[in-house]
C-alpha positions as CSV (number, residue, x, y, z in Angstrom):
1,M,-15.3,21.9,-6.9
2,T,-18.8,20.8,-6.0
3,G,-21.7,21.0,-8.4
4,F,-25.2,19.8,-9.3
5,W,-26.6,19.9,-12.8
6,T,-30.0,18.7,-14.0
7,T,-32.3,18.9,-17.1
8,A,-35.4,18.5,-14.9
9,D,-36.7,22.0,-15.6
10,L,-36.0,21.9,-19.3
11,G,-38.3,20.8,-22.2
12,P,-37.2,17.9,-24.4
13,A,-36.1,20.2,-27.2
14,D,-33.5,22.0,-24.9
15,Q,-32.2,19.0,-23.0
16,V,-29.7,17.7,-25.6
17,G,-27.8,20.9,-25.9
18,Y,-27.8,21.5,-22.2
19,W,-26.7,17.9,-21.5
20,T,-23.7,18.4,-23.9
21,D,-22.7,21.5,-22.0
22,V,-23.0,19.6,-18.7
23,L,-20.8,16.8,-19.9
24,C,-18.1,19.1,-21.2
25,Q,-18.1,21.2,-18.0
26,A,-18.1,18.2,-15.5
27,F,-15.8,15.9,-17.5
28,T,-14.1,16.5,-20.8
29,P,-15.3,17.4,-24.3
30,L,-18.0,14.8,-25.2
31,I,-20.7,14.5,-27.8
32,P,-23.9,12.7,-26.7
33,V,-26.1,11.1,-29.4
34,R,-29.5,9.4,-29.2
35,S,-30.1,7.4,-32.4
36,R,-33.3,5.8,-33.4
37,D,-32.0,2.5,-32.1
38,H,-31.2,4.1,-28.7
39,V,-34.7,5.6,-28.5
40,G,-36.2,2.2,-29.4
41,R,-34.3,0.5,-26.5
42,S,-35.2,3.3,-24.1
43,R,-38.1,4.1,-21.8
44,I,-37.5,7.8,-22.7
45,S,-39.1,8.6,-26.1
46,S,-37.9,12.2,-26.5
47,G,-35.4,14.6,-25.1
48,L,-32.4,13.6,-23.0
49,P,-33.1,13.7,-19.3
50,G,-30.2,13.4,-16.8
51,W,-28.4,14.8,-13.8
52,V,-24.8,15.1,-12.5
53,R,-23.5,15.6,-9.0
54,S,-19.7,16.3,-8.6
55,S,-17.3,16.7,-5.7
56,G,-13.5,17.3,-5.5
57,I,-11.4,14.8,-3.7
58,G,-7.9,16.2,-3.6
59,A,-6.5,16.1,-7.1
60,L,-9.4,13.9,-8.2
61,Q,-12.9,14.9,-9.3
62,A,-15.7,12.5,-8.5
63,A,-19.2,12.5,-10.0
64,E,-22.4,10.5,-10.1
65,I,-24.2,10.7,-13.4
66,A,-27.6,9.4,-14.5
67,S,-29.4,9.5,-17.8
68,C,-31.2,7.5,-20.5
69,T,-29.9,5.2,-23.2
70,Q,-27.4,7.0,-25.5
71,Q,-23.9,7.0,-26.9
72,V,-21.2,9.4,-25.8
73,T,-18.2,10.1,-28.1
74,H,-14.8,11.6,-27.4
75,G,-13.4,11.7,-30.9
76,E,-10.3,13.2,-32.4
77,L,-11.7,16.7,-32.4
78,E,-12.7,16.4,-28.7
79,V,-9.3,15.1,-27.9
80,S,-7.7,18.2,-29.4
81,R,-10.1,20.4,-27.4
82,S,-9.5,18.7,-24.0
83,P,-8.2,21.3,-21.5
84,E,-6.2,18.8,-19.6
85,D,-5.0,15.2,-19.8
86,V,-7.0,13.0,-17.5
87,V,-8.1,9.4,-17.1
88,F,-11.7,8.3,-16.1
89,V,-12.5,5.4,-13.9
90,N,-16.2,4.6,-14.6
91,L,-18.0,2.4,-12.1
92,Q,-21.4,1.2,-13.2
93,I,-24.1,1.6,-10.5
94,D,-27.1,0.7,-12.6
95,G,-27.5,-0.3,-16.3
96,R,-24.5,-1.2,-18.4
97,C,-22.0,0.5,-20.7
98,L,-20.3,-0.7,-23.9
99,T,-16.8,0.9,-23.7
100,E,-14.5,1.2,-26.8
101,Q,-10.9,2.5,-26.9
102,D,-7.6,1.5,-28.5
103,G,-9.2,-1.1,-30.7
104,R,-10.8,-2.9,-27.8
105,R,-14.3,-3.0,-26.5
106,C,-15.9,-4.4,-23.3
107,I,-19.2,-4.5,-21.6
108,V,-19.4,-3.0,-18.1
109,S,-22.2,-4.2,-15.9
110,R,-23.4,-3.2,-12.5
111,G,-20.6,-3.3,-9.9
112,E,-17.8,-3.4,-12.6
113,F,-15.7,-0.5,-13.9
114,A,-13.6,0.4,-16.9
115,V,-10.9,3.0,-17.6
116,V,-10.6,5.4,-20.5
117,D,-7.8,7.9,-21.5
118,S,-8.8,11.4,-22.6
119,T,-5.7,11.7,-24.8
120,R,-7.1,9.1,-27.2
121,P,-10.6,8.7,-28.8
122,Y,-13.2,6.5,-27.1
123,T,-16.9,5.9,-27.1
124,L,-19.3,4.9,-24.3
125,E,-22.7,3.5,-25.1
126,F,-24.9,3.6,-21.9
127,V,-28.0,1.5,-21.6
128,E,-30.8,1.7,-19.0
129,P,-31.3,-1.2,-16.7
130,D,-33.6,-3.9,-18.0
131,D,-35.6,-4.6,-14.8
132,S,-36.7,-1.1,-13.7
133,S,-37.9,2.3,-14.9
134,E,-34.7,3.9,-13.5
135,L,-32.0,5.7,-15.6
136,W,-28.5,4.2,-15.9
137,R,-26.1,5.5,-13.2
138,V,-22.3,5.7,-13.2
139,L,-19.9,6.8,-10.5
140,S,-16.9,8.4,-12.4
141,F,-13.5,9.4,-10.9
142,R,-11.3,11.7,-12.9
143,L,-7.6,11.2,-12.3
144,P,-4.7,13.3,-13.5
145,R,-3.2,11.2,-16.4
146,E,0.3,11.8,-15.1
147,S,-0.6,9.7,-12.1
148,V,-1.0,6.6,-14.2
149,T,0.9,7.4,-17.4
150,D,3.3,4.6,-17.0
151,L,0.4,2.1,-17.0
152,I,-1.8,3.5,-19.7
153,G,0.6,5.4,-22.0
154,D,1.2,2.5,-24.5
155,P,-2.2,1.7,-26.3
156,S,-1.0,-1.8,-27.1
157,R,-0.5,-2.6,-23.4
158,A,-2.9,-0.3,-21.6
159,P,-5.8,-1.9,-19.9
160,T,-8.2,0.6,-21.3
161,A,-11.6,-0.6,-22.4
162,T,-11.2,-3.6,-20.1
163,T,-13.8,-4.8,-17.7
164,F,-12.6,-4.8,-14.0
165,D,-14.6,-7.2,-11.9
166,G,-15.4,-5.3,-8.7
167,E,-15.8,-8.5,-6.7
168,H,-12.2,-9.6,-6.7
169,G,-8.7,-8.5,-5.9
170,S,-7.4,-4.9,-6.2
171,A,-10.5,-4.1,-8.4
172,H,-12.7,-4.9,-5.4
173,V,-10.6,-2.6,-3.2
174,A,-10.8,0.2,-5.8
175,R,-14.6,-0.2,-6.2
176,S,-15.2,-0.3,-2.4
177,L,-13.1,2.9,-1.9
178,M,-14.9,4.7,-4.7
179,V,-18.3,3.9,-3.3
180,S,-17.5,4.6,0.3
181,T,-15.7,7.9,-0.6
182,W,-18.7,9.1,-2.6
183,Q,-21.1,8.2,0.2
184,S,-19.0,10.0,2.7
185,R,-18.1,13.1,0.6
186,E,-20.1,15.5,2.7
187,D,-18.3,14.5,5.8
188,L,-14.8,15.0,4.5
189,G,-13.2,18.0,6.2
190,S,-9.8,19.6,5.5
191,G,-8.0,19.8,2.2
192,T,-5.3,17.6,3.6
193,E,-7.8,14.9,4.4
194,R,-9.2,15.0,0.8
195,Q,-5.7,15.1,-0.6
196,M,-4.6,12.0,1.2
197,L,-7.8,10.2,0.2
198,G,-7.3,11.2,-3.4
199,T,-3.8,9.7,-3.2
200,A,-5.3,6.5,-1.8
201,H,-7.7,6.3,-4.8
202,I,-4.8,6.7,-7.2
203,S,-2.9,3.9,-5.5
204,T,-5.8,1.4,-5.6
205,V,-6.5,2.2,-9.3
206,R,-2.8,1.8,-10.1
207,A,-2.9,-1.6,-8.5
208,A,-5.8,-2.7,-10.6
209,L,-4.3,-1.3,-13.8
210,A,-0.9,-3.0,-13.0
211,G,-2.6,-6.3,-12.5
212,A,-4.3,-6.0,-15.9
213,L,-1.3,-4.8,-18.0
214,R,-1.0,-6.8,-21.3
215,S,2.2,-8.6,-22.3
216,P,4.9,-6.1,-23.2
217,S,6.0,-5.7,-26.8
218,D,8.8,-3.3,-26.2
219,G,11.5,-5.7,-25.1
220,F,11.5,-4.8,-21.4
221,A,11.7,-7.5,-18.8
222,P,8.2,-8.8,-18.2
223,D,8.2,-7.7,-14.5
224,D,9.5,-4.1,-15.1
225,G,6.0,-2.5,-15.5
226,M,4.7,-4.2,-12.4
227,R,7.7,-3.3,-10.4
228,R,7.6,0.4,-11.5
229,A,3.8,0.5,-10.8
230,A,4.2,-1.0,-7.3
231,A,7.2,1.3,-6.6
232,V,5.2,4.4,-7.6
233,S,2.3,3.4,-5.4
234,Y,4.8,2.9,-2.5
235,I,6.3,6.4,-3.2
236,D,2.8,8.1,-3.2
237,A,1.9,6.4,0.1
238,H,5.1,7.3,1.9
239,L,5.7,10.9,0.7
240,P,3.6,12.3,3.5
241,V,5.5,10.2,6.0
242,G,9.0,11.4,5.3
243,H,12.0,10.5,3.3
244,V,11.4,7.9,0.5
245,S,14.5,5.7,-0.2
246,A,15.1,3.2,-2.9
247,A,16.3,0.7,-0.2
248,D,13.0,0.9,1.7
249,A,11.0,0.6,-1.5
250,A,13.0,-2.4,-2.7
251,R,12.5,-4.0,0.7
252,A,8.7,-3.5,0.5
253,L,8.6,-4.9,-3.0
254,D,10.9,-7.8,-2.0
255,V,13.4,-7.1,-4.7
256,S,17.0,-5.9,-4.6
257,V,17.9,-2.2,-4.9
258,R,19.7,-2.9,-8.1
259,T,16.7,-4.7,-9.6
260,L,14.5,-1.7,-8.6
261,H,16.8,0.8,-10.2
262,A,17.1,-1.2,-13.4
263,A,13.3,-1.3,-13.8
264,F,13.2,2.5,-13.8
265,E,16.4,2.9,-15.9
266,R,15.0,0.7,-18.7
267,S,12.0,3.0,-19.0
268,G,14.3,6.1,-19.4
269,T,14.1,7.5,-15.9
270,T,15.4,6.9,-12.4
271,F,13.8,6.1,-9.0
272,G,15.0,9.5,-7.6
273,T,13.6,11.4,-10.5
274,V,10.2,9.8,-10.0
275,V,10.3,10.6,-6.3
276,R,11.0,14.3,-7.0
277,K,8.3,14.5,-9.6
278,R,5.7,12.8,-7.4
279,R,6.6,15.0,-4.5
280,L,6.2,18.1,-6.6
281,R,2.9,16.9,-8.0
282,A,1.5,16.0,-4.6
283,C,2.6,19.3,-3.1
284,S,1.2,21.4,-6.0
285,D,-2.1,19.5,-5.7
286,D,-2.2,20.3,-2.0
287,L,-1.6,24.0,-2.7
288,A,-4.4,24.0,-5.2
289,T,-7.0,22.0,-3.3
290,G,-6.0,22.3,0.4
291,D,-6.6,24.8,3.2
292,P,-5.4,28.2,1.9
293,R,-4.6,29.2,5.5
294,R,-2.0,26.5,5.9
295,S,1.5,28.0,5.8
296,I,4.0,27.3,3.1
297,A,6.6,26.3,5.7
298,S,4.2,23.6,7.1
299,L,3.5,22.3,3.6
300,A,7.3,22.2,2.8
301,T,7.9,20.1,6.0
302,Y,4.9,17.8,5.3
303,W,5.9,17.0,1.7
304,G,9.6,16.3,2.5
305,Y,11.4,19.5,1.4
306,A,14.3,20.6,3.5
307,D,12.6,24.0,4.2
308,S,10.4,26.5,2.5
309,A,13.4,28.0,0.6
310,H,14.1,24.6,-1.0
311,M,10.5,24.2,-1.9
312,A,10.4,27.7,-3.4
313,K,13.5,27.0,-5.5
314,V,11.8,23.8,-6.9
315,F,8.6,25.7,-7.7
316,R,10.4,28.5,-9.5
317,S,12.3,26.0,-11.6
318,E,9.2,24.0,-12.5
319,F,6.4,26.6,-12.6
320,G,8.3,30.0,-12.8
321,C,6.7,31.2,-9.6
322,T,6.8,30.8,-5.8
323,P,4.5,28.3,-3.9
324,S,2.4,31.2,-2.7
325,E,1.9,32.6,-6.2
326,Y,1.1,29.0,-7.4
327,R,-1.6,28.8,-4.8
328,R,-3.2,32.1,-5.8
329,R,-3.3,31.1,-9.5
330,N,-4.5,27.6,-9.1
331,S,-6.6,27.4,-5.9
332,R,-9.5,25.0,-6.2
333,A,-10.4,24.8,-2.5
334,P,-13.4,22.6,-2.0
335,S,-16.8,24.3,-1.8
336,T,-19.9,23.0,-0.1
337,S,-22.4,24.9,-2.3
338,H,-24.4,23.2,-5.0
339,R,-25.0,25.1,-8.3
340,Q,-26.7,24.5,-11.5
341,F,-24.8,24.8,-14.8
342,P,-25.5,28.1,-16.5
343,R,-27.7,27.9,-19.5
């Protein structure tokens, strides 16, 4: 989905309501508030000016947002109203943001990013840059929560409301990929290209999250979370290539096959189960966002199913429909048209 929303043609009295609708449409249920303190620290004395540009990248939705000093809340009520479980990776382009979730808070400055989980309450206080008349700007990537659940599911360990320094390590790779993808979004072609690029984003974000995981309190071996995270990233990267085996994954992670299996078993699952689930998710995302002219047989081969009949059996078991029916019900093929949010 591609879109453009702006408050430019609205008067100050109408901007707040419209901006609330924009945020809910482009992201998840959110309540923006401008207190007297926010107005006092802002160059904008009335209304709530802002704009949003968004673009689909496979299973991800990317957006650039700009507005004035304000607080945005995703409370218990908004959590209950969320249409889907997602995670937001918010990269600060200009200004700064105070991010709070899971009893933690962090300040995110230009070139840094933080992660929030839509299944739990959070607040974001955005502040305009100090040295210019510009609005604050954020580049936000919305990921399916299931793609990182193993890394953010436990609030006591999750690296939510944590500042990621975009200058070093895997956080630098994630930041660079977000920026370059956004700058090149108009040049991205087929649904398959976007799908694979979306998978690359998930892998880099997973690497950054895995590196920031807090000490476990569940009795698991200290390296289990890291091993599972690395293994899932390996699975996602190799699904389009062909068969994904535990032996190959263990070799890539420099651990024994037994150690790899134990890391998954201690979390209540198996390596094979994760491979099957990730293959199904990747294939269903491709059906929803990819080229609708691509044959089901071609997709079955690409995503590692024995044949289209095998793929159809899996889809009927999971979704109660065939792959073709799933595509018709869920198609979100990328569009190149810009639109303004209806008032």
